[in-house]
C-alpha positions in Angstrom: 124.6 115.7 120.5 125.0 113.6 117.4 128.1 112.3 115.7 127.0 113.0 112.2 129.3 114.4 109.6 128.1 117.9 108.7 128.9 120.7 106.4 127.2 124.1 105.7 123.5 123.4 105.1 122.1 124.1 101.7 118.8 126.0 102.1 117.6 124.3 98.9 118.3 120.8 100.1 115.2 118.8 101.0 114.4 117.8 104.5 112.1 114.8 105.1 110.9 112.7 108.0 108.9 109.4 107.6 107.5 107.5 110.5 105.6 104.3 111.2 103.7 103.1 114.2 103.3 99.4 113.3 101.6 97.4 110.5 98.9 94.7 110.7 95.3 93.7 110.1 94.0 97.2 110.6 90.6 97.8 109.2 88.2 100.7 109.3 85.3 98.7 110.7 87.4 97.7 113.7 88.7 101.2 114.6 86.4 103.7 116.1 86.5 107.3 114.8 87.7 108.5 118.2 90.5 105.9 118.3 91.5 106.7 114.7 91.7 110.4 115.6 93.8 109.6 118.7 96.3 107.6 116.6 96.5 110.3 113.9 97.1 113.0 116.5 100.1 111.2 118.0 101.5 110.5 114.5 101.1 114.2 113.7 102.8 115.2 117.0 105.7 112.8 116.2 106.1 114.3 112.7 106.0 117.8 114.0 108.6 117.1 116.7 111.0 115.7 114.2 110.4 118.3 111.6 111.1 121.1 114.2 114.6 119.6 114.6 115.2 119.4 110.8 113.8 122.9 110.1 116.1 124.4 112.7 119.1 122.9 110.9 119.4 119.9 113.3 120.7 116.5 112.3 118.7 113.6 111.1 119.7 111.5 114.1 118.2 114.1 116.5 115.1 114.3 114.3 114.6 110.5 114.5 115.0 110.5 118.3 112.5 113.4 118.7 109.9 111.7 116.5 110.3 108.3 118.2 110.2 109.7 121.8 106.7 111.1 121.1 105.5 107.6 120.2 107.4 106.0 123.1 105.6 108.3 125.5 102.2 107.5 124.1 100.2 104.5 125.5 98.7 103.9 122.0 101.9 102.4 120.5 103.8 99.3 121.4 107.0 101.0 122.5 107.9 102.7 125.7 104.8 103.6 127.7 102.5 101.5 125.5 104.7 98.3 125.5 103.1 94.9 125.7 103.7 92.4 128.4 105.9 89.3 128.3 104.7 85.9 129.6 106.3 86.8 133.0 104.3 90.0 133.2 107.2 92.3 132.3 107.5 95.1 129.7 110.8 94.2 127.9 111.9 97.0 125.5 114.2 97.0 122.5 115.4 99.8 120.3 118.1 100.7 117.7 119.4 103.7 115.8 121.9 104.2 112.9 123.7 107.2 111.4 123.8 107.0 107.6 126.8 109.4 107.4 129.2 107.3 109.5 127.3 104.0 109.8 127.7 104.1 113.5 124.9 102.3 115.3 123.5 101.7 118.8 121.0 99.2 120.2 119.5 97.9 123.4 117.4 94.9 124.1 115.4 93.4 127.0 115.4 96.5 129.2 112.6 97.2 131.7 113.4 100.5 133.4 114.5 102.9 130.6 111.7 105.4 129.9 112.9 106.1 126.3 114.8 103.2 124.8 115.7 105.1 121.7 117.7 107.6 123.7 119.6 104.8 125.4 120.3 103.2 122.0 121.7 106.6 120.9 123.9 106.7 124.0 125.3 103.3 123.2 126.2 104.6 119.7 127.8 107.8 120.8 129.2 107.0 124.3 130.4 103.5 124.1 132.6 101.3 122.0 129.8 98.8 121.4 126.7 98.5 119.2 124.3 96.5 121.3 123.8 96.2 125.1 121.1 94.0 126.7 119.3 93.6 130.0 120.7 94.8 133.3 124.0 95.8 131.7 122.1 98.1 129.3 120.1 99.6 132.1 123.2 100.2 134.2 124.9 101.9 131.2 121.8 104.0 130.6 121.6 105.1 134.2 125.3 106.0 134.2 124.8 108.1 131.1 122.0 110.3 132.2 119.0 108.4 130.8 115.7 108.7 132.6 115.2 105.5 134.7 111.7 104.7 135.8 110.1 102.0 138.0 108.8 99.1 135.8 105.3 100.0 136.9 105.5 103.1 134.7 104.9 100.9 131.7 101.8 99.2 133.1 98.5 99.8 131.2 95.3 97.9 131.9 94.8 97.4 128.2 98.1 95.7 127.7 97.6 93.6 130.9 94.3 92.4 129.6 95.9 91.4 126.3 98.4 89.3 128.2 95.7 87.5 130.1 93.8 86.6 127.0 97.0 85.5 125.2 98.0 83.2 128.2 94.5 81.7 128.3 94.7 80.8 124.6 98.4 79.8 124.8 99.3 82.3 122.0 102.1 84.7 121.3 100.3 87.8 120.0 101.6 90.6 117.7 100.1 93.9 118.5 97.3 95.1 116.0 97.1 91.5 114.5 93.4 90.8 114.4 94.1 87.4 112.9 95.6 86.3 116.2 92.2 85.4 117.6 92.8 87.5 120.7 91.5 91.0 119.7 92.1 93.9 122.0 89.2 95.6 123.8 89.1 98.2 121.1 89.6 95.6 118.3 92.5 97.5 116.7 95.7 95.5 116.8 99.0 95.7 114.9 102.5 94.5 114.8 104.0 96.5 117.6 106.9 98.7 116.6 107.5 102.4 116.0 110.2 103.8 113.7 111.5 106.8 111.9 113.8 107.7 109.0 115.0 111.2 108.4 117.0 113.3 105.9 118.5 116.6 107.1 119.8 119.8 105.4 123.3 118.3 105.3 122.1 115.4 103.1 122.6 112.9 106.0 120.2 110.0 106.6 119.3 108.3 109.9 117.0 105.5 111.0 115.6 104.3 114.3 113.2 101.7 115.6 111.7 101.0 119.0 109.3 98.2 120.3 107.9 96.3 123.2 107.9 93.1 121.2 105.2 90.4 121.4 102.5 89.9 123.9 103.2 86.7 125.9 106.8 86.4 124.5 109.0 84.1 126.5 112.7 83.2 127.2 114.0 86.7 126.6 112.9 86.7 123.0 114.2 89.6 120.8 112.9 90.5 117.4 114.3 92.5 114.5 113.8 96.0 116.0 117.2 96.3 117.8 119.1 94.3 115.2 121.1 96.5 112.8 120.4 95.3 109.2 117.1 93.6 110.2 114.8 96.2 111.7 117.0 99.3 111.2 119.6 100.4 108.7 120.9 103.7 107.3 123.6 104.5 104.7 124.0 107.8 102.9 125.0 105.9 99.8 121.6 104.2 99.6 118.7 104.6 102.0 117.5 104.7 105.6 115.1 101.9 106.6 112.9 101.1 109.6 110.8 97.9 109.6 107.8 96.6 111.4 106.2 93.1 111.3 107.1 89.5 111.8 110.4 89.9 113.6 111.8 86.5 113.0 111.3 86.7 109.3 112.7 90.2 109.1 115.8 88.9 110.8 116.0 85.9 108.5 115.8 88.1 105.4 118.1 90.9 106.9 115.2 93.1 105.7 116.5 96.6 106.3 120.0 95.9 104.8 118.5 93.8 102.0 116.4 96.8 101.0 119.4 99.2 101.1 121.6 96.8 99.2 119.1 96.5 96.4 119.0 100.3 96.0 122.8 100.8 96.2 124.1 97.8 94.3 121.4 97.2 91.8 120.0 100.7 91.5 116.5 99.3 92.1 113.9 102.0 92.9 112.9 102.4 96.5 109.3 101.1 96.2 110.4 98.1 94.2 113.2 97.3 96.7 110.7 97.5 99.6 108.2 95.2 97.8 110.9 92.7 96.9 112.0 92.5 100.5 108.4 92.1 101.8 107.9 89.4 99.2 110.9 87.5 100.7 109.4 88.0 104.2 106.1 86.7 102.9 107.7 83.6 101.4 108.9 82.7 104.9 105.4 83.1 106.3 105.7 86.7 107.6 104.3 90.1 106.9 104.7 93.7 107.9 106.0 97.0 106.5 109.0 99.1 105.7 109.6 102.9 105.5 112.5 103.8 103.2 114.1 107.2 102.5 117.0 108.2 100.2 119.3 111.2 100.2 117.3 113.0 97.5 114.2 112.9 99.7 112.4 110.1 97.8 110.6 107.7 100.0 108.3 104.6 100.2 106.0 103.4 102.9 105.1 99.9 101.8 103.4 97.0 103.6 101.7 93.7 102.8 99.2 93.9 105.6 95.8 95.7 105.5 97.2 98.7 107.2 100.2 100.5 108.7 100.2 103.6 111.0 102.5 106.0 109.1 103.2 109.6 108.2 105.4 112.0 106.2 106.5 115.6 106.6 108.9 117.6 104.4 109.9 121.2 103.6 106.3 122.4 103.6 105.9 121.4 107.3 102.6 119.7 106.6 102.2 116.5 108.7 100.4 113.9 106.6 99.3 110.6 108.2 97.9 107.3 107.0 96.6 104.2 108.6 94.6 102.1 106.1 95.7 100.5 102.9 93.5 102.9 100.8 95.0 106.0 102.4 97.1 107.9 99.9 100.9 107.8 100.4 102.2 111.3 99.8 
């Protein structure tokens, strides 16, 4: 169960869920119709799962978890089952979650046996005195708190293994979906590998979560922005909920998620403009990617400075709307 502050729900209050599945050099001529449909199907399933929680009066934290678990369980996205391999041939997973009502947060990093990292991040938030746990300690904590533990072979996919071999051969660290990397995937569709969700429930509470497998061929226990509160994930009922995807190091350097929220709360900057300003700071450091941003009135932005971002939105009408390319309409 969640720790969110609740009151009697208002049937006229909006509910909203926004998700992303990574941003990058995603182009129509590199994505087959079948592959595009597969991506859109999982995005729609993720939106539907989260929306079911919100429609039933559930909290935004639970909606974020439900949405992200769907993407973690799909081999299409670089999180959970679809995670990329490190240089050593391991799938090293990171995730974080934050409650906008209390600003409680939980995160895990560098885990290899937890089926759904977002669930473990939530357990850290609700069942420990800490915010972030890493490696074997995080795995022991997760096992002790009822998380599903799997053999590392669960995360193996041939597609990801082949990506690693190509990256090693070219001595490159590769971001998923990044066709500029010079090591295109067998299907030619590559992106910055992260999934995320932000939600607004009937009680007016916001939440955000992010999950990733990181970079193909990453080394030395590298951790990006996804599990770092304020960089890849942030939620505050006074401003917005944010989940990021992109060049992890630059998102850390710019405190991208908190930066966006602070602009909205302290300067009253509109969501879209705040997202664009943050992405401009990321770009100035040589990075790129995207942000999903949602406020307590149900207003949202899905902005990116790449050619595409897997994304979607669902609200009171229960219609799951998905986008991939830069010319798809944001709803």
